[in-house]
C-alpha positions as CSV (number, residue, x, y, z in Angstrom):
1,M,0.0,0.0,0.0
2,K,1.3,3.4,-0.9
3,L,2.0,5.8,2.0
4,I,-0.3,8.8,1.8
5,R,0.0,12.2,3.3
6,F,-2.4,13.7,5.8
7,S,-3.3,17.2,6.7
8,A,-2.2,18.7,10.0
9,G,-4.9,21.4,10.1
10,L,-8.0,20.2,11.8
11,C,-11.4,20.3,10.2
12,T,-15.0,20.0,10.9
13,N,-17.7,18.0,9.1
14,S,-18.9,17.8,5.6
15,K,-22.4,17.3,4.2
16,R,-21.1,14.5,2.0
17,G,-19.8,12.6,5.0
18,R,-16.1,13.2,4.3
19,C,-13.7,15.3,6.3
20,A,-11.9,17.0,3.5
21,A,-9.3,18.6,5.7
22,Q,-8.0,15.3,7.0
23,A,-6.8,12.2,5.0
24,R,-5.7,13.0,1.5
25,P,-6.2,9.8,-0.5
26,R,-5.2,11.6,-3.7
27,G,-1.8,12.3,-2.3
28,G,-2.3,16.0,-1.9
29,P,-0.1,18.1,0.4
30,P,-1.1,18.5,4.0
31,L,-3.1,21.6,4.6
32,G,-1.6,22.6,7.9
33,G,1.9,21.2,7.6
34,A,5.1,22.5,6.0
35,R,4.2,22.8,2.4
36,H,5.2,24.4,-0.9
37,V,3.2,27.4,-2.1
38,S,3.6,28.4,-5.7
39,R,5.8,31.4,-6.2
40,S,3.2,33.0,-8.4
41,L,0.1,31.9,-6.4
42,S,-2.7,34.4,-6.8
43,V,-5.9,34.4,-4.9
44,E,-9.1,36.1,-6.0
45,I,-12.3,35.8,-4.1
46,G,-15.1,38.4,-4.6
47,D,-13.3,41.7,-4.9
48,V,-10.4,40.6,-2.7
49,H,-7.0,40.0,-4.3
50,A,-3.9,38.5,-2.7
51,T,-0.6,37.3,-4.0
52,N,2.1,35.2,-2.3
53,D,5.8,35.3,-3.0
54,G,5.9,31.6,-2.3
55,G,8.3,29.3,-0.4
56,H,8.0,27.1,2.6
57,L,5.9,27.8,5.6
58,R,8.4,29.1,8.1
59,R,8.8,28.0,11.6
60,P,7.8,30.5,14.3
61,D,11.5,31.3,15.1
62,H,11.8,32.6,11.5
63,R,9.0,35.1,11.8
64,P,9.9,38.9,11.7
65,R,10.4,40.5,15.1
66,R,7.3,41.6,16.8
67,G,5.0,40.0,14.2
68,L,5.5,42.5,11.4
69,R,4.6,46.2,11.5
70,D,0.9,45.3,11.0
71,Q,0.9,44.3,14.7
72,R,2.8,47.4,15.8
73,H,0.2,49.7,14.2
74,L,-3.1,47.9,14.9
75,G,-4.4,50.9,16.7
76,D,-4.2,52.9,13.4
77,R,-6.4,50.5,11.6
78,A,-8.7,48.9,14.2
79,G,-11.6,51.2,13.5
80,R,-14.1,52.4,16.0
81,R,-17.1,50.1,16.8
82,D,-19.5,52.7,15.4
83,T,-17.6,53.3,12.2
84,P,-19.2,51.9,9.0
85,A,-17.6,48.6,8.1
86,A,-17.9,46.1,5.3
87,I,-16.5,42.9,6.7
88,T,-15.5,39.8,4.7
89,W,-15.3,36.4,6.3
90,W,-13.4,33.6,4.4
91,S,-15.0,30.4,5.8
92,T,-13.3,27.1,5.1
93,G,-15.8,24.3,4.4
94,G,-18.9,24.0,2.2
95,D,-21.4,26.4,0.8
96,D,-24.1,25.1,3.1
97,E,-22.0,25.8,6.1
98,S,-21.2,29.3,4.9
99,T,-24.9,29.9,4.5
100,A,-25.5,28.8,8.0
101,F,-22.8,31.2,9.3
102,Q,-24.3,34.0,7.2
103,K,-27.5,33.6,9.2
104,A,-25.5,34.6,12.3
105,A,-23.9,37.4,10.5
106,D,-27.3,38.8,9.3
107,L,-28.5,38.8,12.9
108,Y,-25.5,40.8,14.0
109,T,-25.9,43.4,11.2
110,K,-29.5,43.9,12.2
111,S,-28.4,45.3,15.5
112,H,-25.3,47.0,14.0
113,P,-26.7,48.8,10.9
114,D,-23.3,50.4,10.1
115,V,-21.7,46.9,9.6
116,T,-22.1,44.5,6.7
117,I,-20.7,41.0,6.8
118,K,-20.3,38.7,3.8
119,V,-19.4,35.0,4.3
120,Q,-17.4,33.5,1.4
121,T,-16.6,29.8,1.1
122,L,-13.1,28.4,0.7
123,A,-12.8,24.7,-0.2
124,W,-10.7,22.6,2.2
125,D,-8.5,21.5,-0.7
126,D,-6.8,24.9,-1.2
127,A,-8.0,27.0,1.8
128,Y,-4.7,26.9,3.6
129,A,-2.8,28.1,0.6
130,K,-5.2,31.0,-0.1
131,L,-5.2,32.1,3.6
132,L,-1.4,31.9,3.7
133,A,-1.2,34.0,0.5
134,A,-3.5,36.6,2.0
135,S,-1.6,36.6,5.3
136,T,1.8,37.0,3.4
137,S,0.6,39.9,1.3
138,R,-1.4,41.5,4.2
139,S,-4.4,41.8,1.9
140,G,-7.6,39.7,2.2
141,P,-10.5,39.0,4.5
142,D,-11.2,40.6,7.9
143,I,-12.2,37.2,9.5
144,I,-11.0,33.7,8.7
145,S,-12.0,30.3,9.8
146,G,-10.2,27.0,9.2
147,G,-8.3,24.2,10.9
148,M,-8.2,24.5,14.6
149,T,-4.5,25.4,14.7
150,W,-4.3,27.5,11.6
151,T,-5.0,30.8,13.4
152,I,-2.0,30.0,15.7
153,Q,0.3,29.5,12.7
154,F,-0.9,32.6,10.9
155,G,-0.7,34.5,14.2
156,L,2.9,33.6,14.8
157,R,3.7,35.0,11.4
158,G,2.0,38.3,12.3
159,G,-1.2,37.7,10.3
160,M,-3.7,37.5,13.2
161,V,-4.9,39.8,16.0
162,D,-4.5,38.9,19.6
163,L,-8.2,38.8,20.6
164,R,-7.4,39.2,24.3
165,K,-7.3,43.0,23.5
166,Y,-11.0,42.7,22.8
167,G,-12.2,40.7,25.8
168,I,-12.4,37.3,24.1
169,E,-11.3,35.5,27.3
170,Q,-14.8,36.0,28.7
171,L,-16.0,33.2,26.2
172,Q,-13.6,30.6,27.6
173,A,-16.1,29.4,30.3
174,Q,-18.6,28.5,27.5
175,A,-16.2,26.4,25.5
176,Q,-15.0,22.8,25.8
177,P,-11.8,23.2,27.8
178,A,-9.5,21.0,25.7
179,Q,-10.7,22.5,22.5
180,W,-10.2,26.1,23.7
181,K,-6.7,25.2,24.8
182,S,-6.0,23.7,21.4
183,A,-7.0,27.0,19.7
184,V,-4.8,29.1,22.0
185,S,-1.1,29.7,21.3
186,P,1.1,28.0,24.0
187,D,2.2,31.5,25.2
188,G,-1.5,32.3,25.9
189,T,-2.1,34.6,22.9
190,I,-5.5,34.1,21.5
191,Y,-5.4,34.4,17.7
192,G,-8.6,32.3,17.2
193,I,-11.3,30.6,19.1
194,P,-13.3,27.4,18.4
195,L,-16.1,27.9,15.9
196,D,-17.5,24.4,16.0
197,M,-16.6,20.8,17.0
198,S,-16.3,17.4,15.5
199,T,-15.5,14.1,17.1
200,V,-15.3,10.3,16.6
201,A,-17.9,7.7,17.6
202,L,-18.3,4.0,17.4
203,Y,-20.9,3.2,14.7
204,Y,-22.2,-0.4,14.9
205,R,-24.7,-2.8,13.3
206,T,-27.3,-3.7,15.9
207,D,-28.6,-6.6,13.8
208,L,-25.1,-8.2,13.6
209,F,-24.5,-7.6,17.3
210,E,-27.8,-9.4,18.0
211,K,-26.8,-12.3,15.8
212,A,-23.5,-12.7,17.6
213,G,-25.1,-12.5,21.0
214,I,-23.6,-9.2,21.9
215,K,-26.0,-7.2,24.0
216,E,-24.3,-3.8,24.1
217,P,-21.4,-2.0,22.4
218,P,-17.9,-2.5,23.8
219,K,-16.9,-0.1,26.6
220,T,-13.2,-1.1,26.9
221,W,-10.3,-2.1,24.6
222,E,-10.6,-5.6,26.0
223,E,-14.3,-5.8,25.2
224,L,-13.7,-4.4,21.7
225,T,-11.3,-7.3,20.8
226,A,-13.6,-9.8,22.5
227,D,-16.5,-8.6,20.5
228,I,-14.5,-8.8,17.3
229,E,-13.9,-12.5,18.0
230,K,-17.6,-13.1,18.7
231,L,-18.6,-11.4,15.5
232,K,-16.0,-13.5,13.5
233,K,-17.5,-16.7,15.0
234,S,-21.0,-15.6,14.0
235,G,-19.9,-15.2,10.4
236,V,-18.9,-11.5,10.1
237,K,-16.0,-11.4,7.7
238,T,-14.7,-7.9,8.8
239,P,-15.9,-7.1,12.3
240,F,-14.1,-3.7,12.7
241,S,-12.7,-0.8,10.7
242,I,-11.6,2.8,11.1
243,D,-12.9,5.6,8.8
244,W,-11.7,8.9,10.2
245,G,-8.1,8.6,11.2
246,N,-7.3,5.3,9.5
247,L,-3.5,5.1,9.3
248,D,-3.4,8.8,10.3
249,W,-2.2,10.5,13.5
250,I,-5.9,11.2,14.4
251,G,-6.5,7.5,14.6
252,Y,-3.5,7.1,16.8
253,F,-4.5,10.1,18.9
254,N,-7.5,8.2,20.3
255,F,-5.5,5.2,21.4
256,L,-2.6,7.3,22.7
257,Y,-4.7,9.4,25.0
258,Q,-6.9,6.5,26.1
259,A,-3.6,4.8,27.2
260,G,-2.7,7.9,29.2
261,G,-0.2,9.3,26.8
262,A,0.1,12.4,24.7
263,F,2.0,13.8,21.8
264,Y,3.7,16.5,23.9
265,T,4.4,17.2,27.5
266,P,2.6,20.3,29.1
267,D,5.7,22.4,28.2
268,C,5.6,21.2,24.5
269,K,8.3,18.6,24.5
270,P,7.8,15.5,22.4
271,S,6.3,12.8,24.5
272,L,6.3,9.6,22.4
273,D,9.1,7.8,24.3
274,T,6.7,6.5,27.0
275,P,5.2,3.1,27.8
276,Q,1.8,4.5,27.1
277,A,2.8,5.6,23.6
278,E,4.1,2.1,22.9
279,Q,1.1,0.4,24.4
280,A,-1.2,2.5,22.2
281,L,0.6,1.9,19.0
282,S,0.9,-1.8,19.7
283,Y,-2.8,-2.1,20.3
284,W,-3.6,-0.2,17.1
285,I,-1.3,-2.5,15.2
286,D,-3.0,-5.5,16.6
287,L,-6.4,-4.2,15.5
288,H,-5.1,-4.3,11.9
289,R,-2.8,-7.3,11.9
290,K,-4.4,-9.7,14.4
291,Y,-8.1,-8.6,14.3
292,G,-8.4,-7.8,10.6
293,A,-9.1,-4.0,10.5
294,P,-8.6,-2.9,6.8
295,T,-5.7,-0.7,6.1
296,D,-7.6,0.8,3.2
297,T,-10.1,3.3,4.4
298,V,-13.8,2.5,3.9
299,T,-16.3,5.3,4.6
300,T,-18.6,4.7,7.6
301,S,-21.8,4.4,5.6
302,D,-20.2,2.0,3.0
303,A,-18.6,0.0,5.8
304,L,-21.9,-0.6,7.6
305,D,-23.6,-1.3,4.3
306,Q,-20.9,-3.9,3.3
307,G,-21.4,-5.8,6.6
308,I,-18.6,-4.4,8.7
309,A,-20.0,-4.5,12.2
310,M,-18.1,-1.7,13.9
311,V,-16.6,1.5,12.5
312,Y,-14.8,4.4,14.1
313,G,-16.3,7.4,12.2
314,G,-16.8,11.1,12.4
315,N,-20.0,12.6,13.8
316,W,-21.1,14.0,10.4
317,N,-21.9,10.4,9.2
318,A,-24.8,10.2,11.6
319,L,-26.9,12.5,9.4
320,G,-26.3,10.7,6.1
321,I,-26.5,7.0,6.6
322,D,-30.2,6.5,6.4
323,T,-30.4,8.7,3.3
324,S,-27.4,7.3,1.4
325,K,-28.0,3.7,2.6
326,P,-31.7,3.3,3.1
327,A,-31.3,-0.5,3.7
328,M,-29.4,0.3,6.9
329,K,-32.3,2.2,8.5
330,G,-33.0,0.7,11.9
331,K,-29.9,-1.5,11.8
332,W,-27.3,0.8,13.2
333,A,-26.5,2.9,16.3
334,I,-23.6,4.9,17.8
335,A,-21.7,4.8,21.1
336,P,-18.6,6.4,22.6
337,L,-15.3,4.8,21.7
338,P,-14.2,2.0,24.0
339,A,-12.0,3.3,26.8
340,G,-8.4,2.5,27.1
341,P,-6.6,1.5,30.4
342,A,-6.4,5.2,31.4
343,A,-9.4,7.0,30.1
344,P,-12.2,7.2,27.5
345,T,-10.6,10.2,25.8
346,T,-11.6,10.8,22.2
347,F,-10.3,13.3,19.6
348,I,-12.1,16.6,19.2
349,G,-11.6,18.5,16.0
350,G,-13.3,21.5,14.5
351,R,-12.5,24.9,13.1
352,A,-11.1,28.1,14.7
353,V,-12.2,31.6,13.8
354,G,-10.2,34.8,14.2
355,V,-9.5,38.3,13.0
356,T,-6.7,39.2,10.6
357,S,-4.1,41.8,11.5
358,Y,-4.5,43.5,8.1
359,S,-8.3,44.1,8.5
360,T,-9.3,47.8,8.5
361,H,-12.2,46.9,10.8
362,I,-10.6,44.9,13.6
363,Q,-12.7,46.1,16.4
364,Q,-16.0,45.4,14.6
365,A,-14.7,42.1,13.4
366,A,-13.6,41.1,16.9
367,D,-17.0,42.1,18.3
368,F,-18.8,39.9,15.8
369,V,-16.5,36.9,16.6
370,K,-17.6,37.3,20.2
371,F,-21.2,37.5,19.1
372,L,-20.9,34.0,17.6
373,Y,-21.0,32.5,21.1
374,T,-24.4,34.1,22.0
375,D,-27.5,32.0,22.2
376,E,-29.1,33.8,19.2
377,A,-26.0,33.3,17.0
378,V,-25.6,29.6,17.9
379,D,-29.4,29.0,17.5
380,A,-29.4,30.7,14.0
381,V,-26.5,28.5,12.8
382,T,-28.1,25.4,14.2
383,A,-31.5,26.1,12.6
384,E,-30.0,26.7,9.2
385,S,-27.8,23.6,9.6
386,K,-30.9,21.5,10.4
387,A,-32.7,22.9,7.4
388,R,-29.8,21.9,5.1
389,N,-29.0,18.6,6.9
390,V,-25.5,19.9,7.7
391,S,-23.6,18.3,10.6
392,Y,-22.9,21.1,13.1
393,I,-21.8,20.7,16.7
394,P,-21.6,24.2,18.3
395,P,-18.5,25.3,20.2
396,R,-20.6,25.4,23.4
397,P,-21.2,22.0,24.9
398,D,-24.4,23.3,26.6
399,K,-25.9,23.7,23.1
400,I,-25.1,20.3,21.7
401,A,-28.6,19.0,22.5
402,D,-30.0,21.5,20.0
403,S,-27.7,20.4,17.2
404,P,-29.1,18.8,14.0
405,F,-28.7,15.3,15.2
406,T,-31.4,13.1,16.8
407,P,-31.7,13.5,20.5
408,E,-30.1,10.1,21.0
409,H,-27.2,10.8,18.8
410,A,-26.7,14.3,20.3
411,A,-26.6,12.8,23.7
412,V,-23.8,10.4,22.7
413,F,-21.8,13.2,21.1
414,A,-22.2,15.3,24.2
415,E,-20.9,12.4,26.4
416,I,-17.9,11.9,24.1
417,I,-17.0,15.6,24.1
418,K,-17.1,15.8,27.9
419,T,-13.8,13.9,28.1
420,G,-12.5,14.7,24.7
421,A,-9.0,16.1,23.9
422,A,-7.9,18.2,20.9
423,A,-4.8,18.4,18.8
424,P,-1.7,20.0,20.3
425,G,-1.1,23.7,19.6
426,C,2.6,23.3,20.2
427,P,5.2,24.9,17.9
428,G,6.0,22.7,15.0
429,W,3.0,20.4,15.3
430,D,1.4,21.5,12.0
431,E,4.7,21.0,10.2
432,S,5.2,17.6,11.8
433,A,1.8,15.9,11.6
434,S,2.0,14.4,8.1
435,D,5.5,13.0,8.8
436,V,4.4,11.6,12.1
437,A,1.5,9.9,10.3
438,K,4.1,8.3,7.9
439,Q,6.0,6.8,10.8
440,L,2.8,5.4,12.3
441,Q,1.9,3.9,9.0
442,A,5.3,2.3,8.7
443,A,4.7,0.5,12.0
444,I,1.2,-0.7,11.1
445,L,2.4,-1.9,7.7
446,G,5.3,-3.8,9.2
447,K,8.0,-1.5,7.8
448,A,9.2,-0.4,11.3
449,D,9.0,-1.6,14.8
450,V,7.0,0.3,17.5
451,K,10.0,1.9,19.2
452,T,11.7,2.9,16.0
453,A,8.5,4.4,14.6
454,L,7.8,6.5,17.7
455,A,11.5,7.6,18.0
456,E,11.5,8.8,14.4
457,A,8.2,10.6,14.9
458,A,9.6,12.3,18.0
459,K,12.7,13.4,16.1
460,V,10.4,15.1,13.5
461,M,8.5,16.9,16.2
462,E,11.7,18.0,18.0
463,R,13.2,19.3,14.7
464,N,10.2,21.3,13.8
465,A,9.7,22.7,17.3
466,G,12.4,25.3,16.4
């Protein structure tokens, strides 16, 4: 099997049931990692034009002192709150999602008649390149949203505003703690805040469970492997597979944190030389080699339809299975992932939203970003998402029950998110993630032993930390 590259930027859901910001089966470059950008790259969206001089994404230690002059003169361009402002928001995702966010923008402008806000869609495939080009040229949107750590990376290069200057910290109590931490720079600077959430659940075939005599979904690693054996004995050819995160660092993330490990220490040192990291990778390898999990990724809906009894899949799949696979209606359910020896921790993804340093309406844009956490804004996005069958988990855990999912599914996602953890915001992680994934793949495919794979992954993380 050919090694494939994965994105380091984190994404949210997709109406088509794919997380376009994650695995790149077509071999495309990682969205959030070190990447080439064409020397002549030009970006045009609406009436906004940006060009990029190209080159590699630079590490934070290569950024200009004090984050470029834009940051030194923010006061000259921030704008007063009562000044007329035409704000543009580049939203990474799909058109339906942008339309949902536009509903919140329209609510804001009703009470702020001097402000107009236009939400424009950027496709996941090239969003990072376009946002990087805009940040490099200091010309583009007032607000951006994309992978959870993107705003940190752009902020370290002087392209984002520290939202603490505009009282953004008051929203922290409303957010999921681990996700908020992931969006915040390690030094405490807040270049972006969570815009929405995504997570992973266990999707399972209730009819196949009943046939195998399994009364409830597995709650631990041991129960998972025991149920795989029971399902095999009952005639299920492939009892288990992974969709979101298969052969990717996101897949390892769940096992790593469930074993009590982490990618980094609290002070951002690589932390893959631990017994927990080895235990997690060994268990993941066993799921593939010993228990038959496919190395080729099968989408959640296809897996269930093909007779795979259990799948680790993203939350967005819950909205589309009955529609895309009507024969599955009434034959599937979801549950939290089985807990490891230390915890039930599960990956939380999503998008971050922030204000660019080159905006001429920084104060108004920051005020609107704060507005996105109000009940009326969240309710507006939720209502439009329901109308369009778009998978949306708001950044506020207390509002998950109102999300577009069935009450039963929303309750499961809320339970998962309570103990969830998000990707590290440590320096160099975005540049490292795709190469870390390659080392993990090598171990699963038998091309490296566990210790070697983890040691090589840690070297990559250390090198990119600056």
